[in-house]
Backbone atoms as SQL, in Angstrom:
CREATE TABLE atoms (id INTEGER PRIMARY KEY, chain TEXT, resi INTEGER, resn TEXT, atom TEXT, x REAL, y REAL, z REAL);
INSERT INTO atoms VALUES
  (1, 'A', 1, 'MET', 'N', 350.770, 154.350, 2.828),
  (2, 'A', 1, 'MET', 'CA', 349.942, 153.393, 2.144),
  (3, 'A', 1, 'MET', 'C', 350.789, 152.445, 1.307),
  (4, 'A', 2, 'THR', 'N', 351.895, 152.919, 0.765),
  (5, 'A', 2, 'THR', 'CA', 352.793, 152.040, 0.035),
  (6, 'A', 2, 'THR', 'C', 354.155, 152.085, 0.707),
  (7, 'A', 3, 'ASP', 'N', 355.050, 151.221, 0.248),
  (8, 'A', 3, 'ASP', 'CA', 356.403, 151.252, 0.779),
  (9, 'A', 3, 'ASP', 'C', 357.260, 152.253, 0.017),
  (10, 'A', 4, 'ASN', 'N', 356.648, 153.035, -0.820),
  (11, 'A', 4, 'ASN', 'CA', 357.349, 154.044, -1.603),
  (12, 'A', 4, 'ASN', 'C', 357.531, 155.301, -0.761),
  (13, 'A', 5, 'PRO', 'N', 358.762, 155.762, -0.569),
  (14, 'A', 5, 'PRO', 'CA', 358.988, 156.941, 0.252),
  (15, 'A', 5, 'PRO', 'C', 358.650, 158.248, -0.457),
  (16, 'A', 6, 'ASP', 'N', 358.353, 158.221, -1.751),
  (17, 'A', 6, 'ASP', 'CA', 358.074, 159.426, -2.516),
  (18, 'A', 6, 'ASP', 'C', 356.688, 159.958, -2.160),
  (19, 'A', 7, 'PRO', 'N', 356.619, 161.087, -1.426),
  (20, 'A', 7, 'PRO', 'CA', 355.316, 161.612, -1.033),
  (21, 'A', 7, 'PRO', 'C', 354.479, 162.050, -2.229),
  (22, 'A', 8, 'ALA', 'N', 355.126, 162.406, -3.332),
  (23, 'A', 8, 'ALA', 'CA', 354.378, 162.809, -4.520),
  (24, 'A', 8, 'ALA', 'C', 353.573, 161.636, -5.077),
  (25, 'A', 9, 'ILE', 'N', 354.104, 160.434, -4.978),
  (26, 'A', 9, 'ILE', 'CA', 353.377, 159.257, -5.442),
  (27, 'A', 9, 'ILE', 'C', 352.378, 158.798, -4.384),
  (28, 'A', 10, 'SER', 'N', 352.774, 158.775, -3.144),
  (29, 'A', 10, 'SER', 'CA', 351.884, 158.252, -2.104),
  (30, 'A', 10, 'SER', 'C', 350.636, 159.105, -1.909),
  (31, 'A', 11, 'SER', 'N', 350.661, 160.340, -2.378),
  (32, 'A', 11, 'SER', 'CA', 349.483, 161.189, -2.243),
  (33, 'A', 11, 'SER', 'C', 348.562, 161.114, -3.463),
  (34, 'A', 12, 'LEU', 'N', 348.971, 160.395, -4.505),
  (35, 'A', 12, 'LEU', 'CA', 348.159, 160.293, -5.716),
  (36, 'A', 12, 'LEU', 'C', 346.964, 159.368, -5.512),
  (37, 'A', 13, 'SER', 'N', 345.869, 159.725, -6.154),
  (38, 'A', 13, 'SER', 'CA', 344.733, 158.811, -6.192),
  (39, 'A', 13, 'SER', 'C', 345.091, 157.651, -7.104),
  (40, 'A', 14, 'PHE', 'N', 344.325, 156.586, -7.023),
  (41, 'A', 14, 'PHE', 'CA', 344.547, 155.438, -7.898),
  (42, 'A', 14, 'PHE', 'C', 344.455, 155.866, -9.359),
  (43, 'A', 15, 'GLU', 'N', 343.431, 156.650, -9.673),
  (44, 'A', 15, 'GLU', 'CA', 343.212, 157.066, -11.056),
  (45, 'A', 15, 'GLU', 'C', 344.355, 157.930, -11.580),
  (46, 'A', 16, 'ALA', 'N', 344.841, 158.842, -10.764),
  (47, 'A', 16, 'ALA', 'CA', 345.956, 159.706, -11.183),
  (48, 'A', 16, 'ALA', 'C', 347.229, 158.899, -11.379),
  (49, 'A', 17, 'ALA', 'N', 347.471, 157.946, -10.483),
  (50, 'A', 17, 'ALA', 'CA', 348.667, 157.104, -10.600),
  (51, 'A', 17, 'ALA', 'C', 348.585, 156.227, -11.851),
  (52, 'A', 18, 'MET', 'N', 347.412, 155.668, -12.137),
  (53, 'A', 18, 'MET', 'CA', 347.247, 154.846, -13.338),
  (54, 'A', 18, 'MET', 'C', 347.437, 155.682, -14.597),
  (55, 'A', 19, 'SER', 'N', 346.914, 156.886, -14.603),
  (56, 'A', 19, 'SER', 'CA', 347.058, 157.765, -15.760),
  (57, 'A', 19, 'SER', 'C', 348.527, 158.074, -16.020),
  (58, 'A', 20, 'GLU', 'N', 349.257, 158.400, -14.959),
  (59, 'A', 20, 'GLU', 'CA', 350.686, 158.677, -15.121),
  (60, 'A', 20, 'GLU', 'C', 351.437, 157.432, -15.569),
  (61, 'A', 21, 'LEU', 'N', 351.074, 156.294, -15.022),
  (62, 'A', 21, 'LEU', 'CA', 351.714, 155.039, -15.408),
  (63, 'A', 21, 'LEU', 'C', 351.474, 154.743, -16.895),
  (64, 'A', 22, 'GLU', 'N', 350.262, 154.971, -17.365),
  (65, 'A', 22, 'GLU', 'CA', 349.956, 154.776, -18.786),
  (66, 'A', 22, 'GLU', 'C', 350.791, 155.709, -19.664),
  (67, 'A', 23, 'THR', 'N', 350.979, 156.946, -19.224),
  (68, 'A', 23, 'THR', 'CA', 351.797, 157.903, -19.958),
  (69, 'A', 23, 'THR', 'C', 353.248, 157.421, -20.029),
  (70, 'A', 24, 'ILE', 'N', 353.745, 156.918, -18.913),
  (71, 'A', 24, 'ILE', 'CA', 355.123, 156.408, -18.862),
  (72, 'A', 24, 'ILE', 'C', 355.282, 155.230, -19.814),
  (73, 'A', 25, 'VAL', 'N', 354.327, 154.327, -19.817),
  (74, 'A', 25, 'VAL', 'CA', 354.409, 153.164, -20.697),
  (75, 'A', 25, 'VAL', 'C', 354.432, 153.613, -22.159),
  (76, 'A', 26, 'ARG', 'N', 353.576, 154.557, -22.520),
  (77, 'A', 26, 'ARG', 'CA', 353.575, 155.062, -23.904),
  (78, 'A', 26, 'ARG', 'C', 354.917, 155.676, -24.274),
  (79, 'A', 27, 'ARG', 'N', 355.497, 156.464, -23.357),
  (80, 'A', 27, 'ARG', 'CA', 356.795, 157.088, -23.632),
  (81, 'A', 27, 'ARG', 'C', 357.885, 156.044, -23.808),
  (82, 'A', 28, 'LEU', 'N', 357.881, 155.024, -22.941),
  (83, 'A', 28, 'LEU', 'CA', 358.893, 153.972, -23.051),
  (84, 'A', 28, 'LEU', 'C', 358.715, 153.171, -24.338),
  (85, 'A', 29, 'GLU', 'N', 357.479, 152.889, -24.686),
  (86, 'A', 29, 'GLU', 'CA', 357.224, 152.127, -25.905),
  (87, 'A', 29, 'GLU', 'C', 357.575, 152.901, -27.167),
  (88, 'A', 30, 'SER', 'N', 357.531, 154.226, -27.084),
  (89, 'A', 30, 'SER', 'CA', 357.824, 155.043, -28.265),
  (90, 'A', 30, 'SER', 'C', 359.286, 154.941, -28.669),
  (91, 'A', 31, 'GLY', 'N', 360.155, 154.675, -27.712),
  (92, 'A', 31, 'GLY', 'CA', 361.580, 154.588, -28.000),
  (93, 'A', 31, 'GLY', 'C', 362.232, 155.939, -28.218),
  (94, 'A', 32, 'ASP', 'N', 361.532, 157.015, -27.923),
  (95, 'A', 32, 'ASP', 'CA', 362.038, 158.372, -28.166),
  (96, 'A', 32, 'ASP', 'C', 362.690, 159.005, -26.939),
  (97, 'A', 33, 'VAL', 'N', 363.065, 158.199, -25.963),
  (98, 'A', 33, 'VAL', 'CA', 363.713, 158.741, -24.774),
  (99, 'A', 33, 'VAL', 'C', 365.103, 158.121, -24.644),
  (100, 'A', 34, 'SER', 'N', 365.981, 158.864, -24.043),
  (101, 'A', 34, 'SER', 'CA', 367.349, 158.375, -23.861),
  (102, 'A', 34, 'SER', 'C', 367.366, 157.226, -22.852),
  (103, 'A', 35, 'LEU', 'N', 368.476, 156.533, -22.809),
  (104, 'A', 35, 'LEU', 'CA', 368.629, 155.433, -21.864),
  (105, 'A', 35, 'LEU', 'C', 368.447, 155.927, -20.432),
  (106, 'A', 36, 'GLU', 'N', 369.083, 157.053, -20.114),
  (107, 'A', 36, 'GLU', 'CA', 368.974, 157.602, -18.764),
  (108, 'A', 36, 'GLU', 'C', 367.524, 157.952, -18.429),
  (109, 'A', 37, 'GLN', 'N', 366.823, 158.568, -19.374),
  (110, 'A', 37, 'GLN', 'CA', 365.406, 158.895, -19.152),
  (111, 'A', 37, 'GLN', 'C', 364.577, 157.625, -19.020),
  (112, 'A', 38, 'SER', 'N', 364.899, 156.626, -19.824),
  (113, 'A', 38, 'SER', 'CA', 364.172, 155.356, -19.772),
  (114, 'A', 38, 'SER', 'C', 364.292, 154.710, -18.398),
  (115, 'A', 39, 'VAL', 'N', 365.495, 154.721, -17.848),
  (116, 'A', 39, 'VAL', 'CA', 365.708, 154.135, -16.523),
  (117, 'A', 39, 'VAL', 'C', 364.909, 154.914, -15.470),
  (118, 'A', 40, 'ALA', 'N', 364.961, 156.230, -15.541),
  (119, 'A', 40, 'ALA', 'CA', 364.219, 157.057, -14.576),
  (120, 'A', 40, 'ALA', 'C', 362.714, 156.825, -14.718),
  (121, 'A', 41, 'LEU', 'N', 362.228, 156.753, -15.951),
  (122, 'A', 41, 'LEU', 'CA', 360.803, 156.495, -16.173),
  (123, 'A', 41, 'LEU', 'C', 360.416, 155.117, -15.667),
  (124, 'A', 42, 'TYR', 'N', 361.261, 154.124, -15.921),
  (125, 'A', 42, 'TYR', 'CA', 360.986, 152.772, -15.451),
  (126, 'A', 42, 'TYR', 'C', 360.888, 152.747, -13.921),
  (127, 'A', 43, 'GLU', 'N', 361.822, 153.404, -13.248),
  (128, 'A', 43, 'GLU', 'CA', 361.812, 153.432, -11.775),
  (129, 'A', 43, 'GLU', 'C', 360.546, 154.097, -11.255),
  (130, 'A', 44, 'ARG', 'N', 360.150, 155.213, -11.874),
  (131, 'A', 44, 'ARG', 'CA', 358.924, 155.889, -11.450),
  (132, 'A', 44, 'ARG', 'C', 357.706, 155.001, -11.744),
  (133, 'A', 45, 'GLY', 'N', 357.714, 154.368, -12.897),
  (134, 'A', 45, 'GLY', 'CA', 356.618, 153.468, -13.236),
  (135, 'A', 45, 'GLY', 'C', 356.504, 152.317, -12.257),
  (136, 'A', 46, 'HIS', 'N', 357.634, 151.787, -11.849),
  (137, 'A', 46, 'HIS', 'CA', 357.632, 150.694, -10.862),
  (138, 'A', 46, 'HIS', 'C', 357.012, 151.179, -9.542),
  (139, 'A', 47, 'ALA', 'N', 357.377, 152.361, -9.110),
  (140, 'A', 47, 'ALA', 'CA', 356.822, 152.924, -7.872),
  (141, 'A', 47, 'ALA', 'C', 355.322, 153.186, -8.024),
  (142, 'A', 48, 'LEU', 'N', 354.911, 153.675, -9.186),
  (143, 'A', 48, 'LEU', 'CA', 353.483, 153.915, -9.428),
  (144, 'A', 48, 'LEU', 'C', 352.704, 152.613, -9.429),
  (145, 'A', 49, 'ARG', 'N', 353.266, 151.572, -10.039),
  (146, 'A', 49, 'ARG', 'CA', 352.606, 150.263, -10.052),
  (147, 'A', 49, 'ARG', 'C', 352.419, 149.732, -8.635),
  (148, 'A', 50, 'ALA', 'N', 353.455, 149.850, -7.818),
  (149, 'A', 50, 'ALA', 'CA', 353.365, 149.391, -6.430),
  (150, 'A', 50, 'ALA', 'C', 352.299, 150.180, -5.671),
  (151, 'A', 51, 'HIS', 'N', 352.238, 151.476, -5.936),
  (152, 'A', 51, 'HIS', 'CA', 351.236, 152.326, -5.285),
  (153, 'A', 51, 'HIS', 'C', 349.824, 151.887, -5.696),
  (154, 'A', 52, 'CYS', 'N', 349.628, 151.627, -6.989),
  (155, 'A', 52, 'CYS', 'CA', 348.316, 151.193, -7.474),
  (156, 'A', 52, 'CYS', 'C', 347.927, 149.849, -6.859),
  (157, 'A', 53, 'GLU', 'N', 348.865, 148.934, -6.777),
  (158, 'A', 53, 'GLU', 'CA', 348.587, 147.631, -6.168),
  (159, 'A', 53, 'GLU', 'C', 348.180, 147.792, -4.708),
  (160, 'A', 54, 'ALA', 'N', 348.854, 148.680, -3.997),
  (161, 'A', 54, 'ALA', 'CA', 348.526, 148.905, -2.589),
  (162, 'A', 54, 'ALA', 'C', 347.140, 149.523, -2.449),
  (163, 'A', 55, 'ARG', 'N', 346.817, 150.476, -3.332),
  (164, 'A', 55, 'ARG', 'CA', 345.479, 151.097, -3.293),
  (165, 'A', 55, 'ARG', 'C', 344.394, 150.065, -3.589),
  (166, 'A', 56, 'LEU', 'N', 344.642, 149.185, -4.550),
  (167, 'A', 56, 'LEU', 'CA', 343.670, 148.133, -4.869),
  (168, 'A', 56, 'LEU', 'C', 343.502, 147.159, -3.712),
  (169, 'A', 57, 'ALA', 'N', 344.600, 146.783, -3.082),
  (170, 'A', 57, 'ALA', 'CA', 344.530, 145.867, -1.940),
  (171, 'A', 57, 'ALA', 'C', 343.741, 146.491, -0.793),
  (172, 'A', 58, 'ALA', 'N', 343.953, 147.776, -0.566),
  (173, 'A', 58, 'ALA', 'CA', 343.215, 148.464, 0.498),
  (174, 'A', 58, 'ALA', 'C', 341.725, 148.520, 0.172),
  (175, 'A', 59, 'ALA', 'N', 341.400, 148.775, -1.083),
  (176, 'A', 59, 'ALA', 'CA', 339.993, 148.821, -1.484),
  (177, 'A', 59, 'ALA', 'C', 339.356, 147.445, -1.358),
  (178, 'A', 60, 'GLN', 'N', 340.083, 146.428, -1.778),
  (179, 'A', 60, 'GLN', 'CA', 339.553, 145.066, -1.699),
  (180, 'A', 60, 'GLN', 'C', 339.287, 144.680, -0.247),
  (181, 'A', 61, 'ALA', 'N', 340.141, 145.110, 0.663),
  (182, 'A', 61, 'ALA', 'CA', 339.964, 144.778, 2.079),
  (183, 'A', 61, 'ALA', 'C', 338.712, 145.440, 2.649),
  (184, 'A', 62, 'ARG', 'N', 338.282, 146.531, 2.054),
  (185, 'A', 62, 'ARG', 'CA', 337.094, 147.240, 2.552),
  (186, 'A', 62, 'ARG', 'C', 335.795, 146.710, 1.963),
  (187, 'A', 63, 'ILE', 'N', 335.897, 145.968, 0.873),
  (188, 'A', 63, 'ILE', 'CA', 334.688, 145.453, 0.225),
  (189, 'A', 63, 'ILE', 'C', 334.058, 144.384, 1.109),
  (190, 'A', 64, 'GLU', 'N', 332.761, 144.462, 1.237),
  (191, 'A', 64, 'GLU', 'CA', 332.065, 143.428, 1.985),
  (192, 'A', 64, 'GLU', 'C', 331.363, 142.499, 1.013),
  (193, 'A', 65, 'GLN', 'N', 331.391, 141.242, 1.350),
  (194, 'A', 65, 'GLN', 'CA', 330.709, 140.265, 0.513),
  (195, 'A', 65, 'GLN', 'C', 329.434, 139.851, 1.238),
  (196, 'A', 66, 'VAL', 'N', 328.387, 139.723, 0.485),
  (197, 'A', 66, 'VAL', 'CA', 327.108, 139.327, 1.047),
  (198, 'A', 66, 'VAL', 'C', 327.122, 137.820, 1.239),
  (199, 'A', 67, 'SER', 'N', 326.782, 137.390, 2.448),
  (200, 'A', 67, 'SER', 'CA', 326.684, 135.952, 2.691),
  (201, 'A', 67, 'SER', 'C', 325.225, 135.533, 2.562),
  (202, 'A', 68, 'LEU', 'N', 325.020, 134.375, 1.982),
  (203, 'A', 68, 'LEU', 'CA', 323.673, 133.877, 1.741),
  (204, 'A', 68, 'LEU', 'C', 323.325, 132.800, 2.758),
  (205, 'A', 69, 'GLY', 'N', 322.063, 132.815, 3.177),
  (206, 'A', 69, 'GLY', 'CA', 321.564, 131.792, 4.082),
  (207, 'A', 69, 'GLY', 'C', 321.225, 130.526, 3.320),
  (208, 'A', 70, 'ALA', 'N', 320.754, 129.498, 4.038),
  (209, 'A', 70, 'ALA', 'CA', 320.403, 128.214, 3.437),
  (210, 'A', 70, 'ALA', 'C', 319.298, 128.364, 2.399),
  (211, 'A', 71, 'ASP', 'N', 318.465, 129.371, 2.554),
  (212, 'A', 71, 'ASP', 'CA', 317.371, 129.580, 1.608),
  (213, 'A', 71, 'ASP', 'C', 317.794, 130.418, 0.395),
  (214, 'A', 72, 'GLY', 'N', 319.071, 130.780, 0.328),
  (215, 'A', 72, 'GLY', 'CA', 319.566, 131.545, -0.801),
  (216, 'A', 72, 'GLY', 'C', 319.351, 133.039, -0.685),
  (217, 'A', 73, 'ARG', 'N', 318.823, 133.484, 0.417),
  (218, 'A', 73, 'ARG', 'CA', 318.573, 134.909, 0.622),
  (219, 'A', 73, 'ARG', 'C', 319.743, 135.529, 1.385),
  (220, 'A', 74, 'PRO', 'N', 319.979, 136.820, 1.185),
  (221, 'A', 74, 'PRO', 'CA', 321.061, 137.480, 1.923),
  (222, 'A', 74, 'PRO', 'C', 320.882, 137.326, 3.425),
  (223, 'A', 75, 'ALA', 'N', 321.950, 136.904, 4.104),
  (224, 'A', 75, 'ALA', 'CA', 321.892, 136.679, 5.537),
  (225, 'A', 75, 'ALA', 'C', 322.787, 137.627, 6.303),
  (226, 'A', 76, 'GLY', 'N', 323.554, 138.425, 5.638),
  (227, 'A', 76, 'GLY', 'CA', 324.442, 139.357, 6.305),
  (228, 'A', 76, 'GLY', 'C', 325.640, 139.633, 5.434),
  (229, 'A', 77, 'THR', 'N', 326.601, 140.317, 6.012),
  (230, 'A', 77, 'THR', 'CA', 327.807, 140.635, 5.259),
  (231, 'A', 77, 'THR', 'C', 329.033, 140.199, 6.057),
  (232, 'A', 78, 'ALA', 'N', 330.123, 139.987, 5.339),
  (233, 'A', 78, 'ALA', 'CA', 331.390, 139.614, 5.945),
  (234, 'A', 78, 'ALA', 'C', 332.489, 140.311, 5.154),
  (235, 'A', 79, 'PRO', 'N', 333.620, 140.558, 5.774),
  (236, 'A', 79, 'PRO', 'CA', 334.725, 141.149, 5.004),
  (237, 'A', 79, 'PRO', 'C', 335.064, 140.281, 3.803),
  (238, 'A', 80, 'PHE', 'N', 335.494, 140.925, 2.718),
  (239, 'A', 80, 'PHE', 'CA', 335.854, 140.230, 1.486),
  (240, 'A', 80, 'PHE', 'C', 336.839, 139.115, 1.779),
  (241, 'A', 81, 'GLY', 'N', 336.607, 137.953, 1.199),
  (242, 'A', 81, 'GLY', 'CA', 337.535, 136.845, 1.355),
  (243, 'A', 81, 'GLY', 'C', 337.173, 135.878, 2.457),
  (244, 'A', 82, 'GLU', 'N', 336.265, 136.240, 3.317),
  (245, 'A', 82, 'GLU', 'CA', 335.848, 135.325, 4.389),
  (246, 'A', 82, 'GLU', 'C', 334.606, 134.582, 3.942),
  (247, 'A', 83, 'GLY', 'N', 334.465, 133.396, 4.453),
  (248, 'A', 83, 'GLY', 'CA', 333.248, 132.642, 4.239),
  (249, 'A', 83, 'GLY', 'C', 333.076, 131.990, 2.973);
């Protein structure tokens, strides 16, 4: 689903990945981690962000938008972004 080779990240739900990403951001903002830990956290956060973006893009592609007829009434559906 993402270009991330880490199976631990690619198997996460969007919500789990966002939760972990929020935790990483808090840890980095606290300034209580070493430089080496900061770099590792940043790299994991970057991978989590990419995973979340991919999950959102996949969800957006599945959303259908209702198309309206000339009378303003629903006339059918089309994939998101068309019409």
